[in-house]
LOVEX-516588 format. One record per residue: residue number from 0; residue in three letters; x, y, z of N, C-alpha, C, O in turn. Coordinates in nm, 2 decimals, always signed. Each point is the difference from the previous one (the first is absolute). Layout:
<recs>
lovo; drenza; n.u; n.v; n.w; ca.u; ca.v; ca.w; c.u; c.v; c.w; o.u; o.v; o.w
NUM; ALA; X; Y; Z; X; Y; Z; X; Y; Z; X; Y; Z
...
</recs>
This chain:
<recs>
lovo; drenza; n.u; n.v; n.w; ca.u; ca.v; ca.w; c.u; c.v; c.w; o.u; o.v; o.w
0; UNK; +0.50; +1.71; -1.68; +0.03; -0.01; +0.15; +0.06; -0.14; +0.03; -0.05; -0.10; -0.05
1; UNK; +0.16; +0.10; +0.13; +0.06; -0.12; +0.04; -0.09; -0.07; +0.10; -0.05; +0.06; +0.10
2; UNK; +0.03; -0.19; -0.12; -0.08; -0.08; +0.09; +0.09; -0.11; +0.06; +0.05; -0.09; -0.07
3; UNK; -0.03; +0.10; +0.20; +0.08; -0.10; +0.08; -0.07; -0.13; -0.02; -0.12; -0.02; +0.02
4; UNK; +0.20; -0.09; -0.04; -0.05; -0.13; -0.02; -0.02; -0.06; +0.14; +0.09; -0.02; +0.08
5; UNK; -0.22; -0.01; -0.05; -0.04; -0.05; +0.13; -0.08; -0.13; -0.01; -0.09; -0.01; -0.08
6; UNK; +0.13; -0.09; +0.16; -0.07; -0.12; +0.02; -0.05; -0.01; +0.14; +0.07; +0.05; +0.09
7; UNK; -0.19; -0.10; -0.07; -0.05; -0.01; +0.14; +0.00; -0.15; +0.03; -0.04; -0.09; -0.08
8; UNK; +0.09; +0.06; +0.20; +0.00; -0.14; +0.06; -0.10; +0.00; +0.11; +0.02; +0.07; +0.10
9; UNK; -0.13; -0.14; -0.11; -0.10; -0.01; +0.11; +0.01; -0.14; +0.06; -0.05; -0.10; -0.05
10; UNK; +0.12; +0.10; +0.17; +0.03; -0.13; +0.07; -0.09; -0.02; +0.12; -0.01; +0.09; +0.09
11; UNK; -0.06; -0.20; -0.09; -0.08; -0.04; +0.11; -0.11; +0.10; +0.04; -0.03; +0.03; +0.12
12; UNK; -0.03; +0.03; -0.22; -0.12; +0.09; +0.02; -0.12; -0.09; +0.01; -0.03; -0.08; -0.08
13; UNK; -0.04; +0.09; +0.19; -0.12; -0.08; +0.03; -0.12; +0.04; -0.08; -0.07; -0.09; -0.05
14; UNK; +0.04; +0.22; +0.05; -0.12; +0.05; -0.05; -0.01; +0.00; -0.16; +0.08; +0.06; -0.06
15; UNK; -0.18; -0.13; +0.01; -0.02; +0.00; -0.15; -0.03; +0.14; -0.04; +0.04; +0.04; -0.11
16; UNK; -0.11; +0.04; +0.19; -0.03; +0.14; -0.04; +0.12; +0.09; +0.00; +0.01; +0.09; -0.08
17; UNK; +0.08; -0.12; +0.17; +0.13; +0.08; +0.00; +0.07; -0.03; -0.13; +0.06; +0.08; -0.07
18; UNK; -0.06; -0.21; +0.03; +0.07; -0.04; -0.13; -0.06; +0.07; -0.11; +0.07; +0.05; -0.09
19; UNK; -0.21; -0.05; +0.08; -0.06; +0.07; -0.11; +0.03; +0.15; +0.00; +0.02; +0.06; -0.11
20; UNK; -0.02; +0.00; +0.22; +0.04; +0.14; +0.01; +0.14; +0.03; -0.04; +0.03; +0.10; -0.06
21; UNK; +0.06; -0.19; +0.10; +0.14; +0.01; -0.05; +0.01; +0.00; -0.15; +0.07; +0.07; -0.06
22; UNK; -0.14; -0.17; +0.00; -0.01; +0.00; -0.15; -0.04; +0.13; -0.06; +0.06; +0.05; -0.09
23; UNK; -0.17; +0.00; +0.14; -0.06; +0.13; -0.05; +0.10; +0.11; +0.02; +0.01; +0.08; -0.09
24; UNK; +0.05; -0.07; +0.20; +0.10; +0.11; +0.03; +0.12; -0.02; -0.09; +0.05; +0.10; -0.06
25; UNK; -0.01; -0.22; +0.04; +0.12; -0.03; -0.09; -0.03; +0.04; -0.14; +0.08; +0.06; -0.07
26; UNK; -0.20; -0.08; +0.02; -0.04; +0.04; -0.13; +0.00; +0.15; -0.01; +0.06; +0.06; -0.10
27; UNK; -0.11; +0.01; +0.20; +0.00; +0.15; +0.00; +0.14; +0.06; +0.00; +0.01; +0.11; -0.06
28; UNK; +0.09; -0.18; +0.11; +0.13; +0.06; +0.00; +0.09; -0.06; -0.10; +0.12; +0.02; +0.00
29; UNK; -0.17; -0.10; -0.09; +0.08; -0.06; -0.11; +0.10; -0.10; +0.04; +0.11; +0.00; -0.05
30; UNK; -0.14; -0.08; +0.15; +0.09; -0.09; +0.06; +0.02; -0.12; -0.10; -0.10; -0.05; -0.06
31; UNK; +0.22; +0.01; +0.04; +0.04; -0.10; -0.10; -0.06; -0.14; +0.03; -0.05; -0.06; -0.09
32; UNK; +0.06; +0.02; +0.21; -0.05; -0.13; +0.04; -0.02; -0.01; +0.15; +0.06; +0.07; +0.08
33; UNK; -0.15; -0.17; -0.04; -0.02; -0.03; +0.14; +0.04; -0.15; +0.01; -0.04; -0.08; -0.08
34; UNK; +0.12; +0.06; +0.19; +0.03; -0.14; +0.03; -0.08; -0.03; +0.13; +0.02; +0.07; +0.10
35; UNK; -0.10; -0.17; -0.11; -0.08; -0.04; +0.12; +0.06; -0.12; +0.05; +0.03; -0.10; -0.07
36; UNK; +0.00; +0.09; +0.20; +0.07; -0.11; +0.06; -0.05; -0.04; +0.14; -0.08; +0.07; +0.06
37; UNK; +0.13; -0.19; -0.02; -0.05; -0.05; +0.13; -0.14; -0.04; -0.01; -0.04; -0.06; -0.10
38; UNK; -0.04; +0.09; +0.20; -0.14; -0.03; +0.00; -0.09; +0.11; -0.06; -0.12; +0.00; +0.01
39; UNK; +0.18; +0.10; -0.08; -0.08; +0.10; -0.06; -0.09; -0.06; -0.10; +0.04; -0.07; -0.09
40; UNK; -0.17; +0.11; +0.09; -0.09; -0.05; -0.10; +0.03; +0.06; -0.14; +0.05; +0.11; +0.00
41; UNK; -0.07; -0.19; -0.10; +0.04; +0.05; -0.14; -0.11; -0.05; -0.10; -0.06; -0.10; +0.02
42; UNK; +0.04; +0.19; -0.12; -0.09; -0.04; -0.11; +0.05; -0.13; -0.07; +0.11; -0.04; +0.02
43; UNK; -0.20; -0.01; -0.10; +0.03; -0.12; -0.08; +0.13; +0.02; -0.08; +0.02; +0.11; -0.06
44; UNK; +0.06; -0.21; +0.06; +0.13; +0.00; -0.08; -0.01; -0.11; -0.10; -0.07; -0.10; +0.01
45; UNK; +0.16; +0.10; -0.11; +0.01; -0.10; -0.10; +0.05; -0.13; +0.07; +0.09; +0.01; +0.09
46; UNK; -0.15; -0.12; -0.12; +0.03; -0.13; +0.06; -0.02; +0.00; +0.15; +0.07; -0.06; +0.08
47; UNK; -0.17; +0.13; -0.03; -0.04; +0.02; +0.14; -0.02; -0.14; +0.06; -0.08; -0.08; -0.05
48; UNK; +0.14; +0.05; +0.16; -0.01; -0.13; +0.07; -0.11; +0.00; +0.10; -0.03; -0.11; +0.05
49; UNK; -0.03; +0.23; -0.02; -0.11; +0.00; +0.09; -0.12; -0.05; -0.06; -0.02; -0.01; -0.13
50; UNK; -0.08; -0.04; +0.21; -0.13; -0.04; -0.06; -0.07; +0.11; -0.06; +0.01; +0.12; +0.05
51; UNK; -0.08; -0.15; -0.16; -0.07; +0.11; -0.08; -0.09; +0.09; +0.09; +0.00; +0.12; -0.01
52; UNK; -0.08; -0.18; +0.10; -0.09; +0.08; +0.08; +0.08; +0.10; +0.10; -0.05; +0.10; +0.03
53; UNK; +0.17; -0.14; +0.00; +0.09; +0.08; +0.09; +0.05; +0.12; -0.08; -0.02; +0.12; +0.04
54; UNK; +0.09; -0.14; -0.16; +0.05; +0.11; -0.07; -0.11; +0.09; -0.06; +0.02; +0.12; -0.02
55; UNK; -0.13; -0.18; -0.01; -0.11; +0.08; -0.05; -0.06; +0.10; +0.11; -0.02; +0.11; -0.03
56; UNK; +0.01; -0.17; +0.15; -0.05; +0.08; +0.11; +0.09; +0.11; +0.04; -0.04; +0.12; +0.01
57; UNK; +0.17; -0.15; +0.00; +0.10; +0.10; +0.03; +0.02; +0.11; -0.11; +0.00; +0.11; +0.03
58; UNK; +0.00; -0.16; -0.15; +0.01; +0.10; -0.11; -0.12; +0.10; +0.00; +0.02; +0.12; -0.02
59; UNK; -0.14; -0.18; +0.04; -0.12; +0.09; +0.01; +0.01; +0.10; +0.11; -0.04; +0.12; -0.01
60; UNK; +0.09; -0.16; +0.13; +0.01; +0.09; +0.11; +0.11; +0.10; -0.02; -0.02; +0.12; +0.04
61; UNK; +0.13; -0.16; -0.10; +0.10; +0.10; -0.03; -0.05; +0.11; -0.09; +0.03; +0.12; +0.01
62; UNK; -0.11; -0.17; -0.11; -0.06; +0.09; -0.10; -0.09; +0.11; +0.06; -0.01; +0.11; -0.05
63; UNK; -0.05; -0.14; +0.17; -0.09; +0.10; +0.06; +0.07; +0.13; +0.04; -0.06; +0.10; -0.01
64; UNK; +0.19; -0.11; +0.04; +0.07; +0.12; +0.03; +0.10; +0.04; -0.11; +0.03; +0.12; -0.02
65; UNK; +0.02; -0.22; -0.05; +0.10; +0.03; -0.11; -0.07; +0.06; -0.12; +0.06; +0.08; -0.08
66; UNK; -0.19; -0.11; +0.06; -0.08; +0.05; -0.11; +0.07; -0.01; -0.14; -0.01; +0.09; -0.08
67; UNK; +0.07; -0.21; +0.06; +0.06; -0.03; -0.13; +0.15; +0.03; +0.00; +0.07; -0.04; -0.10
68; UNK; -0.01; +0.10; +0.20; +0.14; +0.02; +0.01; +0.08; -0.13; +0.00; +0.12; +0.00; -0.03
69; UNK; -0.19; -0.10; +0.08; +0.07; -0.14; +0.00; +0.02; -0.05; -0.14; +0.08; -0.09; -0.02
70; UNK; -0.14; +0.15; -0.08; +0.02; -0.03; -0.14; +0.10; +0.10; -0.07; +0.06; -0.04; -0.10
71; UNK; -0.05; +0.16; +0.16; +0.09; +0.10; -0.06; +0.14; +0.00; +0.06; +0.09; +0.06; -0.06
72; UNK; -0.07; -0.11; +0.18; +0.13; +0.00; +0.06; +0.05; -0.14; +0.00; -0.06; -0.10; +0.04
73; UNK; +0.18; +0.08; -0.10; +0.07; -0.13; +0.00; +0.02; -0.05; +0.14; +0.04; +0.08; +0.09
74; UNK; -0.06; -0.21; -0.06; +0.03; -0.05; +0.13; +0.04; -0.15; -0.02; -0.02; -0.06; -0.10
75; UNK; +0.09; +0.02; +0.21; +0.03; -0.14; +0.01; -0.01; -0.04; +0.15; +0.01; +0.08; +0.09
76; UNK; -0.02; -0.21; -0.07; +0.00; -0.06; +0.13; +0.13; -0.07; +0.03; +0.04; -0.08; -0.09
77; UNK; +0.02; +0.10; +0.20; +0.12; -0.08; +0.05; -0.03; -0.04; +0.14; -0.05; +0.08; +0.08
78; UNK; +0.09; -0.20; -0.04; -0.01; -0.05; +0.13; +0.08; +0.10; +0.10; -0.06; +0.04; +0.10
79; UNK; +0.18; -0.02; -0.14; +0.09; +0.09; +0.07; +0.06; +0.10; -0.10; +0.04; -0.05; -0.11
80; UNK; -0.04; +0.18; +0.13; +0.05; +0.09; -0.10; +0.15; -0.03; -0.03; +0.08; -0.03; +0.09
81; UNK; -0.05; +0.04; -0.21; +0.14; -0.03; -0.05; +0.08; +0.13; +0.00; +0.02; +0.06; -0.10
82; UNK; +0.02; -0.02; +0.22; +0.08; +0.13; +0.01; +0.13; -0.01; -0.08; +0.03; +0.11; -0.06
83; UNK; +0.03; -0.22; +0.05; +0.13; -0.01; -0.07; -0.02; +0.04; -0.15; +0.08; +0.07; -0.05
84; UNK; -0.18; -0.13; -0.01; -0.03; +0.03; -0.14; -0.03; +0.15; -0.02; +0.05; +0.06; -0.10
85; UNK; -0.13; +0.00; +0.19; -0.03; +0.14; -0.01; +0.13; +0.08; +0.01; +0.02; +0.10; -0.08
86; UNK; +0.06; -0.13; +0.17; +0.13; +0.08; +0.02; +0.09; -0.02; -0.12; +0.06; +0.09; -0.05
87; UNK; -0.06; -0.22; -0.01; +0.08; -0.02; -0.12; -0.05; +0.08; -0.12; +0.07; +0.03; -0.09
88; UNK; -0.20; +0.00; +0.09; -0.06; +0.08; -0.10; +0.01; +0.15; +0.02; -0.06; +0.08; -0.07
89; UNK; +0.13; -0.05; +0.17; +0.03; +0.14; +0.03; -0.10; +0.07; +0.09; +0.00; +0.13; +0.01
90; UNK; -0.09; -0.20; +0.06; -0.09; +0.06; +0.09; +0.06; +0.02; +0.14; +0.07; -0.09; +0.05
91; UNK; -0.10; +0.20; +0.01; +0.03; +0.03; +0.14; -0.12; -0.05; +0.07; -0.11; +0.04; -0.02
92; UNK; +0.13; -0.13; +0.12; -0.10; -0.06; +0.08; -0.03; +0.10; +0.12; +0.09; +0.02; +0.08
93; UNK; -0.21; +0.04; -0.08; -0.04; +0.10; +0.10; -0.12; -0.05; +0.08; -0.11; -0.02; -0.06
94; UNK; +0.13; +0.01; +0.19; -0.12; -0.05; +0.08; -0.07; +0.12; +0.05; +0.06; +0.11; +0.03
95; UNK; -0.19; -0.12; -0.02; -0.09; +0.11; +0.06; -0.03; -0.06; +0.14; -0.09; -0.08; +0.02
96; UNK; +0.16; +0.13; +0.08; -0.01; -0.05; +0.14; +0.05; +0.10; +0.10; +0.09; +0.07; -0.03
97; UNK; -0.14; -0.08; +0.15; +0.05; +0.08; +0.11; +0.11; -0.09; +0.06; -0.02; -0.11; +0.05
98; UNK; +0.14; +0.17; -0.04; +0.12; -0.07; +0.04; +0.10; +0.10; +0.05; +0.00; +0.12; -0.04
99; UNK; +0.10; -0.16; +0.12; +0.10; +0.09; +0.05; +0.09; +0.05; -0.12; +0.06; +0.11; +0.01
100; UNK; -0.06; -0.18; -0.12; +0.08; +0.04; -0.12; -0.08; +0.08; -0.10; +0.05; +0.04; -0.10
101; UNK; -0.18; -0.02; +0.13; -0.09; +0.07; -0.10; +0.04; +0.14; -0.02; +0.05; +0.07; +0.08
102; UNK; -0.07; -0.03; -0.21; +0.02; +0.13; -0.05; -0.14; +0.06; -0.02; -0.09; -0.07; -0.06
103; UNK; +0.06; +0.19; +0.11; -0.13; +0.06; -0.02; -0.02; +0.01; -0.15; +0.09; +0.05; -0.08
104; UNK; -0.21; -0.09; +0.03; -0.02; +0.00; -0.15; +0.03; +0.13; -0.07; +0.04; +0.00; -0.11
105; UNK; -0.08; +0.11; +0.18; +0.03; +0.13; -0.07; +0.14; +0.03; -0.01; +0.04; +0.09; -0.08
106; UNK; +0.05; -0.16; +0.15; +0.14; +0.02; -0.01; +0.07; -0.10; -0.09; +0.13; +0.01; -0.02
107; UNK; -0.20; -0.10; -0.04; +0.06; -0.11; -0.08; -0.01; +0.04; -0.14; -0.10; +0.04; -0.06
108; UNK; +0.22; -0.05; -0.01; +0.01; +0.03; -0.14; +0.10; -0.10; -0.06; +0.10; -0.04; +0.05
109; UNK; -0.14; -0.01; -0.17; +0.08; -0.09; -0.08; -0.04; +0.01; -0.14; -0.11; +0.04; -0.04
110; UNK; +0.21; -0.07; -0.05; -0.03; -0.01; -0.14; +0.01; -0.14; -0.05; -0.01; -0.03; -0.11
111; UNK; +0.03; -0.06; +0.21; +0.01; -0.15; -0.03; -0.14; -0.05; -0.02; -0.10; +0.06; +0.04
112; UNK; +0.09; -0.17; -0.11; -0.12; -0.08; -0.01; -0.04; -0.05; +0.14; +0.10; -0.04; +0.07
113; UNK; -0.22; +0.04; -0.04; -0.04; -0.04; +0.14; -0.10; -0.12; +0.00; -0.09; -0.01; -0.09
114; UNK; +0.12; -0.08; +0.18; -0.10; -0.11; +0.03; -0.05; +0.03; +0.14; +0.07; -0.02; +0.10
115; UNK; -0.19; +0.07; -0.09; -0.06; +0.05; +0.13; -0.07; -0.12; +0.07; -0.09; -0.06; -0.05
116; UNK; +0.15; +0.02; +0.16; -0.05; -0.11; +0.08; -0.11; +0.05; +0.10; +0.03; +0.08; +0.09
117; UNK; -0.15; -0.14; -0.10; -0.11; +0.02; +0.10; -0.02; -0.12; +0.08; +0.01; -0.11; -0.06
118; UNK; -0.03; +0.12; +0.19; -0.02; -0.12; +0.08; -0.13; -0.01; +0.06; -0.10; +0.07; -0.02
119; UNK; +0.09; -0.18; +0.10; -0.13; -0.04; +0.06; -0.06; +0.11; +0.08; +0.07; +0.08; +0.07
120; UNK; -0.20; -0.07; -0.07; -0.08; +0.11; +0.06; +0.03; +0.02; +0.15; +0.01; +0.12; +0.04
121; UNK; +0.00; -0.22; +0.04; +0.02; +0.02; +0.14; +0.15; +0.00; +0.05; +0.04; +0.09; +0.07
122; UNK; +0.03; -0.19; -0.12; +0.14; -0.01; +0.05; +0.11; +0.06; -0.09; +0.11; +0.00; +0.03
123; UNK; -0.15; +0.04; -0.15; +0.09; +0.07; -0.09; +0.09; -0.10; -0.07; -0.03; -0.12; -0.03
124; UNK; +0.15; +0.16; +0.00; +0.10; -0.08; -0.07; +0.10; -0.07; +0.10; +0.05; +0.06; +0.09
125; UNK; -0.03; -0.19; -0.12; +0.08; -0.07; +0.10; +0.15; +0.04; -0.01; +0.05; +0.06; -0.10
126; UNK; +0.02; -0.08; +0.21; +0.14; +0.05; +0.01; +0.09; -0.06; -0.11; +0.09; +0.08; -0.05
127; UNK; -0.10; -0.20; +0.01; +0.08; -0.05; -0.11; -0.02; +0.07; -0.13; +0.10; +0.03; -0.07
128; UNK; -0.22; +0.01; +0.04; -0.03; +0.08; -0.12; +0.06; +0.14; +0.01; +0.05; +0.05; -0.09
129; UNK; -0.07; +0.01; +0.21; +0.06; +0.13; +0.02; +0.15; +0.00; -0.01; +0.05; +0.09; -0.06
130; UNK; +0.01; -0.19; +0.11; +0.15; -0.01; -0.02; +0.04; -0.01; -0.14; +0.11; +0.04; -0.04
131; UNK; -0.19; -0.10; -0.05; +0.03; -0.01; -0.14; -0.02; +0.13; -0.08; +0.05; +0.01; -0.11
132; UNK; -0.12; +0.08; +0.17; -0.03; +0.13; -0.07; +0.12; +0.09; +0.00; +0.08; +0.01; +0.09
133; UNK; -0.07; +0.07; -0.20; +0.10; +0.10; -0.01; -0.04; +0.12; +0.08; +0.09; +0.06; +0.06
134; UNK; -0.21; -0.02; -0.06; -0.05; +0.11; +0.08; -0.14; -0.03; +0.06; -0.07; -0.09; -0.04
135; UNK; +0.04; +0.16; +0.15; -0.13; -0.01; +0.07; -0.05; +0.15; +0.01; +0.07; +0.09; +0.05
136; UNK; -0.19; -0.08; -0.10; -0.07; +0.14; +0.01; -0.12; -0.02; +0.09; -0.06; -0.10; +0.01
137; UNK; +0.02; +0.22; +0.05; -0.12; +0.00; +0.08; -0.08; +0.12; -0.02; +0.06; +0.11; -0.03
138; UNK; -0.19; -0.12; +0.05; -0.09; +0.12; -0.01; -0.02; +0.05; +0.14; -0.04; -0.07; +0.09
139; UNK; +0.08; +0.20; -0.06; -0.02; +0.05; +0.14; -0.15; +0.00; +0.04; -0.08; +0.03; -0.08
140; UNK; +0.06; -0.06; +0.20; -0.14; +0.00; +0.06; -0.01; +0.12; +0.10; +0.09; +0.02; +0.08
141; UNK; -0.20; +0.05; -0.09; -0.02; +0.11; +0.09; -0.12; -0.01; +0.09; -0.02; +0.08; +0.09
142; UNK; -0.06; -0.18; -0.11; -0.12; -0.03; +0.08; +0.03; -0.10; +0.11; +0.11; -0.01; +0.05
143; UNK; -0.22; -0.05; +0.00; +0.02; -0.10; +0.11; +0.03; -0.14; -0.05; +0.04; -0.08; +0.07
144; UNK; -0.07; +0.05; -0.20; +0.03; -0.13; -0.06; +0.14; -0.01; -0.03; +0.07; +0.10; -0.03
145; UNK; -0.02; -0.23; +0.02; +0.14; -0.02; -0.03; +0.03; -0.02; -0.14; +0.12; +0.01; -0.05
146; UNK; -0.22; -0.04; -0.03; +0.02; -0.02; -0.15; -0.13; +0.02; -0.08; -0.11; +0.00; +0.06
147; UNK; +0.13; +0.01; -0.19; -0.11; +0.01; -0.09; -0.03; -0.14; -0.05; +0.08; -0.09; +0.02
148; UNK; -0.20; +0.07; -0.08; -0.04; -0.12; -0.06; +0.11; -0.03; -0.11; +0.05; +0.10; -0.06
149; UNK; -0.02; -0.22; +0.03; +0.10; -0.04; -0.10; -0.03; +0.06; -0.14; +0.10; +0.04; -0.07
150; UNK; -0.22; -0.04; +0.03; -0.03; +0.05; -0.14; +0.01; +0.15; +0.00; +0.04; +0.06; -0.10
151; UNK; -0.08; +0.01; +0.21; +0.02; +0.14; +0.01; +0.15; +0.04; +0.01; +0.04; +0.09; -0.07
152; UNK; +0.04; -0.17; +0.14; +0.14; +0.02; +0.01; +0.06; -0.01; -0.14; +0.09; +0.07; -0.04
153; UNK; -0.13; -0.17; -0.04; +0.05; -0.03; -0.13; -0.03; +0.13; -0.09; +0.09; +0.04; -0.07
154; UNK; -0.21; +0.01; +0.08; -0.03; +0.12; -0.08; +0.08; +0.12; +0.04; +0.05; +0.07; -0.09
155; UNK; -0.03; -0.04; +0.22; +0.09; +0.11; +0.04; +0.14; -0.02; -0.05; +0.06; +0.09; -0.05
156; UNK; -0.01; -0.21; +0.08; +0.14; -0.03; -0.04; +0.02; +0.01; -0.15; +0.10; +0.06; -0.05
157; UNK; -0.19; -0.12; -0.03; +0.02; +0.01; -0.15; -0.01; +0.14; -0.05; +0.07; +0.04; -0.09
158; UNK; -0.16; +0.04; +0.15; +0.00; +0.14; -0.03; +0.13; +0.07; +0.02; +0.06; +0.07; -0.08
159; UNK; -0.01; -0.09; +0.21; +0.13; +0.06; +0.03; +0.12; -0.05; -0.08; +0.08; +0.08; -0.05
160; UNK; -0.08; -0.20; +0.02; +0.11; -0.06; -0.08; -0.01; +0.05; -0.14; +0.10; +0.02; -0.07
161; UNK; -0.22; -0.01; +0.02; -0.02; +0.04; -0.14; +0.04; +0.15; -0.02; +0.05; +0.03; -0.11
162; UNK; -0.08; +0.05; +0.21; +0.01; +0.15; -0.03; +0.11; +0.07; +0.09; +0.03; +0.11; -0.03
163; UNK; +0.02; -0.17; +0.13; +0.11; +0.06; +0.08; +0.13; -0.05; -0.04; +0.06; -0.09; +0.06
164; UNK; +0.00; +0.15; -0.17; +0.13; -0.05; -0.05; +0.11; +0.07; +0.08; +0.12; -0.02; -0.03
</recs>
């Protein structure tokens, strides 16, 4: 079975537990790598510049929801995501956001490699990042709320991207 190459970019995610859940979901869908950026909490990295008690505490909290996926899914931390390098490597930058340019996720199809951009829980993805994206997809909402939790949205989007060719 053909597996679309997908990378997840988690930018400015506040909740440590959302990060852990995104790791676990990424593992379940065979995601190649997660790029954690901005103020998103991240597990210990090689040559970590944070104080040991900080990265140990954060790593332990991420593990509570990731349940080891932080060890099975490749990840890196970047202050700001390097969109240019991703595009040069053949990735289509796809934002998951409600926007006037959004395509409903069930109508979105591509055979390109995807870098899926997830944004901050309350305010979403900033305009400059959206402008840098090749495509914007959204999950339709039918209830009274305007959006899903970011980790739930990641799961829905990764399922659709993985299986809706």
